[in-house]
N, C-alpha and C positions, 0 to 999 in steps of 0.2 A: 514815846519811844518804847516803853514797855508793852504798850498795847500792840504795836506793830510786831514786836518779837513774839508775842503770844499768838497773834493772828497767823504769822508765818509758820510757827510751830504747829498750830492746829491744822493748818492747810497741809503741811507735810504728813502729819499723822493720818489725816482723813484720806488723802490720796493713796497712801501706802496701805491702809486698811481696806479701801475699796479694791485696790489691785489684787491683794491677797484673796479677798472674797470672790472676785471675778474668776481667778484661776481655780479656786476650789469649786465653784459652781460649774465651771466648764469640765473639770475632772469628774465630778459627780454625774453630770449629764452624759459624758462619754461612757462612763462605766454602766450607766443605766440604759444606754442605747438611744437616748434622745438626740444626741449631737454626734457629728462626724469628727474625725481626728483634727482637721485643720480649721474647723469652723470657729470663728470668734477670735482669730489671731489679730485682726484689725483693732478690736476692742482692747486686747492686751497691749498692743503697741501704742494705742492712744493713751491708755492709762499710764503706761511707762513714760511716754513723752511728757505727760502732765506732772510727773514727779514720782511715780511709783515704780520705777525701773528696778530699784534695789529689792523691793518687796516681791515683785514678779519673779525676778531671777532667783532669789532665795527660796521662795515657795515652790519653784519648779524642782529644786533639789530636795526640799523637805517632803513634798507630795509625790515625788518621782513621776512627774507627768510632763509630757511634751519636751523631754530632754533630747529627743532625736531631731527636733526641728532646727535646721541650720540657721534659718532667718532669726529665730528667737535667740539662739545661743550666741549669735554674733552681734545682733542689734542691741540686746539688753545690756551687756556690759558697757557698750559705747554710750548708750543713753544714761546709764547709771553714773558714769564719769561726768557727763554733761549736766545731769541733775545736781550732783554734789557741787560742781563748780557754780551753777546758778544759785543754789541755796547759800553757798559761801558768799557770793556777791550780794545776795539779798540781805544777809545778816550783817555783812561788813558795811553795806550802804546805809543800813539803819543806824549804825553806830557813828558813821561819818557825819550824819545830819546833825547830831547833837554834839 
């Protein structure tokens, strides 16, 4: 049981760290002129759907990057609520087994 809690916690941390780094790399590439403004939104949405929506949404405000994108500003809070609910069900399910 404790192993499952640790694995789920490590997964959540890893996906959120990856999502933050992905947004930072995109911002640095945009400022350096290597990437266009909307390039890589699919990767951000995929990372958000896998559990990193809170990290992407928070890092958008911290880094002040891609805040004018309507798709990201509407989809990320919805995905964040869905992620929190799924993580809640995951942790609750672990404790119901025992």
